[in-house]
C-alpha positions in Angstrom: 43.6 13.4 52.7 44.4 9.7 53.2 42.4 9.6 56.7 39.6 11.7 54.4 39.4 8.8 51.9 39.5 6.0 54.8 36.6 7.6 56.4 34.5 8.1 53.0 34.9 4.4 52.3 34.3 3.3 55.8 30.4 5.4 55.7 29.5 3.7 51.9 30.7 0.5 53.9 28.6 1.2 56.4 25.5 2.6 53.9 25.7 -0.7 51.8 25.7 -3.0 54.7 22.8 -1.6 56.1 20.5 -1.7 53.4 21.5 -5.0 52.3 20.4 -5.7 56.4 17.5 -3.9 55.7 16.5 -6.1 52.5 16.9 -9.2 54.2 14.8 -8.1 57.0 12.4 -7.6 54.5 12.6 -10.4 52.6 12.7 -12.4 56.2 9.2 -11.0 56.7 7.5 -11.2 53.4 8.4 -15.2 53.5 6.7 -15.3 56.9 3.6 -13.3 55.5 3.6 -15.8 53.6 3.5 -18.5 55.5 1.1 -17.1 57.9 -1.3 -16.3 54.1 -0.8 -20.5 54.0 -1.5 -21.0 57.4 -4.5 -19.1 57.5 -5.7 -20.1 53.7 -3.8 -23.2 53.3 -6.5 -23.9 50.3 -7.8 -21.7 47.0 -11.7 -22.0 46.0 -11.5 -22.3 42.7 -13.9 -23.6 39.8 -13.4 -26.5 37.5 -14.8 -28.4 34.5 -14.2 -31.7 33.2 -11.9 -32.2 30.1 -14.3 -34.0 27.5 -14.3 -34.9 23.8 -16.7 -33.9 21.0 -16.8 -34.4 17.3 -16.1 -31.3 14.8 -16.8 -31.4 11.6 -14.8 -30.6 8.6 -15.6 -27.1 8.3 -13.6 -24.0 8.8 -14.8 -21.3 10.9 -12.4 -17.7 9.3 -13.2 -14.4 10.0 -12.1 -11.1 7.7 -14.1 -8.0 5.8 -16.2 -7.7 2.9 -14.0 -5.8 -0.4 -15.8 -5.0 -3.8 -14.3 -7.3 -6.4 -13.8 -4.2 -9.2 -11.8 -1.1 -7.5 -10.6 1.0 -10.1 -8.2 4.4 -8.9 -7.8 7.0 -12.0 -5.2 8.4 -12.5 -4.7 11.5 -14.7 -2.5 11.3 -18.0 -2.0 15.2 -18.6 -1.0 18.3 -16.6 -3.4 20.5 -16.3 -6.1 23.0 -14.5 -9.4 21.2 -13.8 -11.8 23.6 -15.7 -15.1 21.8 -14.5 -16.5 19.3 -12.1 -19.1 17.2 -13.2 -19.5 14.2 -11.0 -18.9 14.2 -7.3 -17.8 11.2 -4.4 -21.2 8.9 -3.8 -22.6 9.1 -7.1 -23.6 6.8 -9.1 -21.8 6.3 -12.5 -21.4 4.3 -15.7 -18.3 3.2 -17.4 -17.9 6.9 -19.7 -19.1 9.1 -17.7 -17.6 12.5 -17.5 -16.6 13.1 -14.5 -14.1 16.4 -14.7 -12.9 18.7 -18.1 -9.3 19.4 -17.7 -8.2 22.7 -19.5 -7.4 21.6 -23.2 -6.5 25.1 -25.4 -2.5 24.6 -25.9 -3.6 20.9 -26.6 -6.1 21.5 -28.8 -3.7 24.3 -30.2 -1.0 22.1 -31.2 -3.8 19.4 -32.7 -4.6 21.8 -35.0 -1.1 22.9 -36.5 0.0 19.1 -36.6 -2.8 18.3 -38.9 -1.9 21.0 -41.6 1.6 19.6 -41.2 0.2 16.2 -41.8 -2.1 17.6 -44.8 1.5 18.9 -46.5 3.3 15.9 -46.0 0.4 13.7 -47.5 0.8 15.9 -50.3 4.2 16.3 -50.6 3.7 12.0 -51.1 1.6 12.3 -53.9 3.6 14.4 -55.4 6.3 13.0 -54.8 5.6 9.8 -56.2 4.4 10.9 -59.5 8.0 12.2 -59.6 9.7 9.1 -58.6 7.4 7.4 -61.3 8.9 10.0 -63.7 12.0 9.4 -62.8 12.4 13.3 -61.4 13.4 12.1 -58.1 15.3 9.3 -56.5 14.0 6.6 -54.7 15.6 7.5 -51.5 14.2 11.0 -51.6 10.1 9.8 -52.3 11.0 7.4 -49.3 12.3 10.4 -46.8 9.0 12.1 -47.9 6.8 8.8 -46.7 9.1 9.0 -43.2 8.1 12.6 -42.8 4.8 11.6 -43.3 4.4 9.0 -40.9 5.9 11.5 -38.5 3.4 14.0 -38.6 0.9 11.5 -38.4 1.9 10.0 -35.3 1.8 13.7 -34.2 -1.4 13.5 -35.0 -2.4 10.6 -32.9 -0.5 11.6 -29.9 -1.6 14.9 -30.0 -5.1 13.3 -29.8 -5.2 10.9 -27.1 -3.7 13.7 -25.3 -6.8 15.6 -25.6 -9.1 13.0 -25.5 -7.3 12.3 -21.9 -8.0 16.1 -20.9 -11.9 14.6 -20.4 -11.9 12.7 -17.3 -14.4 9.7 -17.6 -15.5 6.7 -15.2 -13.2 3.4 -16.1 -16.1 1.5 -14.8 -19.7 0.8 -14.0 -20.2 1.9 -9.8 -20.1 4.4 -7.7 -17.1 6.8 -7.7 -16.5 6.2 -3.7 -13.7 9.1 -3.3 -12.1 12.3 -5.3 -9.4 14.2 -5.1 -9.9 17.7 -7.0 -12.0 20.3 -7.1 -12.6 22.9 -9.8 -9.0 24.8 -10.3 -6.9 22.2 -8.8 -3.2 21.6 -11.2 -2.9 18.0 -12.0 -0.1 16.1 -12.9 0.8 13.4 -14.9 0.1 9.9 -12.2 -1.2 12.1 -9.8 -4.8 10.2 -8.0 -7.7 11.5 -9.4 -10.6 9.8 -7.8 -10.9 6.3 -6.6 -14.5 3.9 -8.0 -16.3 0.8 -6.5 -19.1 -1.6 -8.5 -20.5 -2.3 -5.3 -22.6 -5.0 -7.5 -20.2 -7.5 -7.2 -18.7 -8.1 -3.8 -16.6 -10.6 -1.9 -15.4 -11.9 1.5 -11.4 -11.9 1.8 -10.6 -13.8 5.2 -6.9 -15.2 6.6 -7.1 -19.0 6.8 -4.0 -20.6 8.9 -1.0 -22.7 7.6 -2.6 -25.9 8.8 -6.2 -25.3 7.0 -4.9 -24.1 4.1 -4.6 -27.4 2.6 -8.0 -28.5 3.3 -9.4 -25.6 1.1 -9.9 -25.7 -2.6 -11.4 -23.2 -4.7 -15.3 -24.0 -5.2 -15.6 -24.9 -2.1 -19.1 -23.4 -0.9 -19.1 -20.9 2.3 -21.9 -19.2 4.2 -21.1 -15.7 6.0 -22.8 -14.1 8.6 -22.0 -10.7 10.2 -23.3 -9.2 13.7 -23.8 -5.9 11.4 -27.3 -8.2 10.3 -28.1 -10.2 12.8 -30.1 -13.9 11.7 -29.1 -13.2 8.1 -26.8 -15.6 5.9 -25.1 -14.9 2.9 -24.3 -17.8 0.6 -20.3 -17.8 -0.7 -17.6 -19.5 -2.4 -14.2 -19.8 -2.0 -12.5 -18.1 -5.5 -8.9 -17.7 -4.8 -6.5 -19.7 -2.4 -3.2 -17.9 -1.2 -0.3 -19.9 -2.9 2.0 -16.9 -0.1 1.6 -16.8 3.5 2.4 -13.8 5.2 4.8 -12.8 8.6 2.4 -14.6 10.6 1.6 -18.1 8.0 -1.2 -17.4 7.2 -3.2 -17.2 3.7 -5.4 -15.1 2.3 -8.8 -16.3 0.5 -10.9 -14.8 -1.8 -14.9 -15.7 -1.6 -16.7 -14.5 -4.1 -21.1 -13.8 -2.9 -23.1 -15.7 -5.4 -26.4 -15.3 -2.9 -28.9 -13.1 -4.0 -29.1 -11.1 -0.5 -25.5 -10.3 -1.1 -26.3 -6.9 -2.1 -27.6 -6.2 1.8 -23.4 -6.4 2.7 -21.2 -3.0 1.9 -17.4 -3.0 1.2 -15.6 -2.9 4.7 -18.2 -4.3 7.1 -16.4 -7.6 9.0 -18.2 -11.3 8.7 -17.6 -14.8 9.6 -17.2 -17.2 7.1 -18.0 -20.9 7.4 -16.2 -22.6 4.8 -17.7 -26.4 3.6 -14.1 -28.5 2.8 -14.0 -31.5 0.8 -13.2 -33.2 4.2 -16.5 -34.7 4.7 -15.7 -37.0 7.7 -16.4 -35.7 11.6 -13.3 -36.3 13.9 -13.3 -36.4 17.7 -11.0 -33.9 19.4 -10.4 -33.0 22.7 -12.1 -29.9 24.1 -10.8 -27.1 26.4 -12.8 -24.3 28.2 -11.0 -21.2 27.0 -11.6 -19.4 30.4 -8.7 -22.5 31.6 -6.6 -21.0 29.4 -3.7 -18.9 31.9 -1.6 -17.8 29.0 -1.9 -16.3 25.6 -2.9 -18.6 23.0 0.7 -18.5 21.7 2.1 -20.3 24.6 -0.9 -21.8 26.6 -0.9 -23.1 29.9 -3.6 -24.7 31.7 -4.1 -25.5 35.6 -4.9 -29.3 36.0 -6.6 -30.7 40.0 -5.1 -33.5 40.9 -5.5 -35.2 44.7 -6.3 -31.5 45.9 -3.3 -30.1 44.3 -3.7 -27.4 41.3 -0.3 -28.0 38.6 0.5 -26.5 35.8 0.3 -27.9 32.5 1.7 -27.0 28.9 -0.5 -27.9 26.6 -1.1 -27.6 22.1 -3.9 -26.3 21.1 -5.8 -26.6 17.3 -8.6 -24.5 16.6 -10.5 -22.0 18.4 -14.4 -23.0 18.3 -16.2 -20.3 20.1 -15.6 -20.5 24.0 -13.7 -23.8 23.6 -10.6 -24.9 21.9 -9.4 -28.2 20.5 -6.5 -29.7 22.5 -3.6 -32.0 20.3 -1.4 -32.5 23.3 -1.1 -31.8 26.9 -4.6 -33.1 27.8 -7.2 -36.3 28.1 -10.4 -36.6 28.3 -11.8 -36.5 32.2 -9.0 -34.4 33.2 -10.2 -31.5 35.7 -9.3 -27.8 34.5 -9.3 -25.0 37.1 -11.8 -21.8 35.0 -12.0 -19.6 37.7 -9.9 -18.3 40.4 -6.3 -19.2 38.6 -5.2 -15.8 39.7 -4.1 -16.9 43.3 -2.7 -20.2 42.1 0.9 -21.2 42.0 2.2 -25.0 40.6 1.3 -27.6 43.5 -1.2 -25.3 45.7 -3.7 -26.7 47.6 -7.2 -25.7 45.9 -11.0 -26.2 47.2 -13.2 -26.8 44.7 -16.6 -24.2 44.5 -20.2 -25.5 43.5 
């Protein structure tokens, strides 16, 4: 038994040793191939670009979406079955337009009974008023009748409200964007009935970085564009500046559209906004081609070419302006950075600059 265990241990050790030897041999072979590659291709062809500076205006460029300023959700205040549907999704409506009728026979019957009770209570009040003046009943008895009358009046008011709420009406002028019911649908109190949008009043909702939020003020003018309508510009003004950032440390801005052509836009469209801030001076910034970035914009790095070799360099970036990015730290004007061919580079590798 012991001999068998020893044999198993020896076999296992031999297998492990063989694996280790094979891995070591593979590593040597890989290193040799890499060394031969360096001998055959001692330099890597790359395209480069010189880092320069450029005057940047105080304008801020952000992206966002168009939303209706007035969007209202209608909820049911009663429970019952929809008897008639008068409007459907896509229909234009005015404030107060009836869109549906919910069953109301029970409410009507209850209201009729409540009105009868109120009439009787009012008669009793008048009768007891005369009796208390004549000393036939006490003041306390008269006050009890007054309380009964007020309760009857409250019941009539509540039932009248319930009856009114069985008629579903549009709360705004605009479009019935979405309906959530059909004839025969059983509505419950608090259930969502329909969504309404007023397309005549639009706004752009955009996110802005914590660095730029202090430069924007309510009333700043903005120009909006969209790829859907090339060549068109839409005037706007900053209406709301968010005071609380999200998880990405971005703040929300609302830009109210003020131009006469705003009706060309629709809620949900993506737009780009150029905000003219109160910062009127133009600053000179170091600019680098976006193609030079070899990592993400959160951890940007570039290859800088010095004396025929490429060296990896961490940088800190600022604004993203189309194909170029402002650099706050890590590069200076005149530095030469690689903009094509980075995939074959390692830190300190010899490079050949392609024209």
